[in-house]
C-alpha positions in Angstrom: -6.3 12.3 3.9 -4.8 14.3 1.1 -2.1 15.5 3.5 -0.9 12.0 4.1 -0.7 11.5 0.3 1.2 14.7 -0.2 3.7 14.0 2.7 4.2 10.4 1.4 4.9 11.7 -2.1 7.3 14.3 -0.8 9.2 11.8 1.4 9.5 9.4 -1.5 10.7 12.1 -3.7 13.5 12.8 -1.2 14.8 9.3 -1.5 12.7 7.2 0.6 11.0 6.9 4.0 12.2 6.0 7.4 9.5 3.6 8.6 9.3 0.7 11.0 8.5 -2.3 8.9 5.6 -4.3 10.1 6.1 -8.0 9.6 2.4 -8.7 9.0 2.3 -6.0 6.3 5.5 -7.3 4.7 4.1 -10.8 4.6 0.9 -9.7 3.1 2.7 -7.6 0.6 5.1 -10.6 -0.4 2.1 -12.9 -0.7 0.3 -10.5 -3.0 3.3 -9.8 -5.1 2.9 -12.7 -7.3 5.3 -11.5 -10.0 7.9 -10.7 -7.4 8.4 -7.3 -8.9 8.6 -5.6 -5.5 5.5 -3.6 -6.3 1.8 -4.5 -6.4 -0.4 -3.9 -9.4 -4.1 -3.2 -8.8 -4.8 -6.7 -10.1 -2.4 -8.2 -7.7 -3.9 -6.2 -4.7 -7.4 -7.0 -5.6 -6.8 -10.7 -6.6 -6.5 -12.3 -3.1 -8.7 -10.5 -0.5 -8.4 -13.7 1.5 -4.8 -12.8 2.2 -5.8 -9.6 4.1 -9.1 -10.7 5.5 -9.2 -10.1 9.2 -6.4 -7.5 9.0 -6.4 -3.8 9.0 -6.6 -3.8 5.1 -9.8 -5.7 4.9 -12.2 -2.7 5.3 -9.9 -0.2 3.3 -11.2 1.0 0.1 -9.3 2.3 -2.6 -6.0 1.2 -4.3 -5.9 4.5 -6.1 -5.9 6.5 -2.8 -3.2 4.4 -1.3 -1.0 4.8 -4.4 0.6 8.1 -3.2 2.9 8.7 -6.1 0.2 7.8 -8.6 2.4 5.2 -10.6 -0.4 2.7 -10.6 1.7 0.4 -8.3 1.9 0.1 -4.6 5.3 -0.2 -3.0 5.9 -1.7 0.5 6.4 1.8 1.8 3.0 3.0 0.4 1.3 -0.1 1.8 2.9 0.5 5.3 1.7 4.1 5.2 -1.8 2.9 4.4 -2.7 2.9 8.1 -6.2 4.2 8.0 -9.3 3.5 6.1 -9.1 5.2 2.7 -12.4 5.2 0.9 -12.7 5.7 -2.8 -13.9 9.2 -3.8 
């Protein structure tokens, strides 16, 4: 778990990630990004669980664990990397 976070943080520090965009994740992200900032606050992420009900994100735990660079925001890249259940510690 921590290894994924470290690798994601390292890749982001090098100027981004090469990742295959998932259109479902991108649509969920755009729907949750109500202020259209290109990043999700914890409030935005938690405000509409109905948006990700029935998807891989429904049973995932913790915004803080998905926030790999610890800036209190989720980027699309961080959300795409959020590919396994991450429980709160």
